[in-house]
Phi, psi and omega in degrees: 000116179276177186303317179299311178305317190289322180290323177291338186275312190286161176229126188295332170296318180300312187291320177300308180300325176294337181266004180083017174265117181282117186269130174223153191258121178241109187066237175263001182242160177255136187231164170199166183293146179290126171284347188262355173209163179292107192236103177282331179248128187302122185230001179262109183267144177249141176236109181294320188297325183259357179063035196222148179227149182213132180261131179278345188270309184251354180068018171285154176226158184191142168263187187298326182291315175302318179306311183298308185306311185290323184283323183267355178061052192221169178273176189295323178298320179288328173299315178300316176295328176293310184298323178292324174305316183305309179280016176057048180217176180242150177254121185265102181254137182290334184260356180302326177293328179288316180300314184295329174295323178287319176304311186296321176294329177290317177296322174298319176304306178306311181303310179304311182296323182291323183282346178269356182302116186257184185287330174300310180303313187287334173290316178301309178309321184290322186288329183275004173087003174281129183263175182299318186297319181293316174311318178287314185291326172264008176051042182294149186203186181234138180279112182273169191283093186276151176283148179302128173218123187285080172219186180295327191284316183046054186286351176290340179296338183259010178304129174068031175233159173286120191263136179236106176296146179240126180241150181233115182053051176065004183255132170297128183231344177176190177225143162266152178214140182242133177289145173259006178293160182286301180239076184287151176290321178236106187281321175238147170228163177227165176304147180287152175307137179208181177309308187260000170234106177238110191297323184290351179241024178232144175240126178280136179083012179303118182233089186307309183302314178296323180295309179302324183293311188276345186061032177196158180215139183252116172263122181236182193265328191236160179300313178289332175298319181291315184298313175304317178298316177297330183286330172280001176106350180272082197268011180257020183255129180230170177209139175292160182267057180078007177247167182289153179286139182224178179304324179300318179297317183289325179297317184289324178292322181292339171285346179261320192208157172255023173229096180249124192240135181258129179220087192264177187295159186261063170217178181302324174295315181296314177302312180303319171302316170299323177291325180296307183306312187294323177297318190294310190252034186302325183251017168282119184289340187275348196256136175213161172273127177280131179247126183203146184281107181282000176044034176086004174274152186273343179206179182292322183300319180292324183285330182293327178297330178270323189223089189294339186257012185310315187280352175283345173253023181292134181253157179238163177219141177296151185296321177306300185299318178304308178300321175300306182299322182296320177297321188293337176313329183270355184289128176245114178307126174094350185252168171292109182242036183299319184297321183288325183288327173298316177301316178300313174302320178297324181293312184291334180288345179279345185279123190291321183282122173292326177298309184297316172317297182308312185296315181286325180291319176298319180297312175302314174299315181294312178307314189246017174055043179260148173292130186298332190297339176293333183268343181289329192230166171284126192267115170246345172211177183296346181234135177296141190244341191235162181253148181296158171288143181301338188283342178297131179308317186289341178288317173303310178298326182284323179292329179292319183291326178295320173300320181297321176283335174293322189211130179299322172297326173293324174293325182290316186297314183302316188292344177292332185252328182231156180236163184301342178288339177291342186270112178277323180268329173243050180304304184299317180298317182295315185301314179305307184298320186282338182249016171069030178257154180286151179256150184277177187296325183290317178293320179293323179290328178296314183294316175301314177304315185276328190294148173254110191271354179264353191280146183281125184296318181298325176290316179303320182294316185288320172304312181295325174300319181293316180296322183280332180291322179299309177302317183296316172304314173306311178301322178288325176297334178258007179289099181309324185284352181258138178274169190300318184300309177303315175306306180305318180292312184297319184291319181300320179303305186299324183287327181287320184294317176300328179286323178291326177294323175297311178303321188287308189238356174076017180286150176274067193253356185285000000 
């Protein structure tokens, strides 16, 4: 089957489903979760007639071929072969024989490089702590003088450099190369972009089975950081190929584990990279910053030579908390720190989970002994001057808790319908009130600031039940671990429970 016949045969719904994207009809349109960004709510619309999809959130677009290339991390010909295989046929490519010839040339070059590994390279690797076993495992070599040839491989670029082979899905696709000169103009180079070598879609040292087994992956910056980590037994360490971390990397890794840890170099550039990544993926539940004592070392490779077990003691920190604490490095007690407080508030506003907003806010206040009232409102002066609007969810919760603090009968009435888990913004305070624990001064102040003391308790409880049920339904609908049938059953039960409650007490909770 040639390319045109393949296009005439395929249906983008079939291909999307085969790739694990659950296509569902909503109204007259068909939707699925977007594979190009961390999409909790389906925002990628599919059109079977045009074999085309478009995301209304990140504006990515793709046909069936691009979907396969992105999710399977493969080139166009491989995508065609995948689609043909799905329809129990074969794909006849004009360029497949040419690509096969290039793969064979890469393998031949690798054999030559390995055999050419000289004493200078071995001495350099020894200084970096790389042993003989790792040299063989990662197939390191030395670049001989290839003549310049104008083709995709450009092997002459690697002349007189230490060679690091790059594999994708266990297939050799290119090389990284390091200069051994003392002050080189260009320290590292990679194979040029081609049909089968796309730097932005490859992770060096990726060991999918080990990552699944460990249920975690650590992303670092350099080749030798990865090689040393694997040498020390930490085979869940990977690196990008001199490119910025992107959604493709995160998507690929999140299919293997729900613990993605960033551990960048201990220098200014590494810190800036950490901050940039934290801002980009602040709401990705899989991503955390790795915190480790570098003991004066500039990167992980150097640290591993001093402390071979350092990665077994790695700690993690949520991205939003990492950003907030970075801002607090500028905080000076006794001075006007309004800009810093506003920066932290701005970070917290980006957090989609109300519970996490409350958690991070409380954590910052406890750690640095700050008054929580400064994070409840937009800070224009040292004291809050306005009261929040009754429509805010946090005010509904605060108003309920204020009623509970005023009257024990109100508390018992509230506990008939609500539990602390219903309070997304004031979880800690609700837990203390419901278990008869004392609140500290800052918690009482926050409730007082947000509460509307004139509101009706029955109305507040009804509104809270409605709000919480909608939140819970959304959480169930976006839970990847549940199949469609179980999601439907759980959502139906929540809706039925709310209806029963309405009938029983007449609350406007539906």
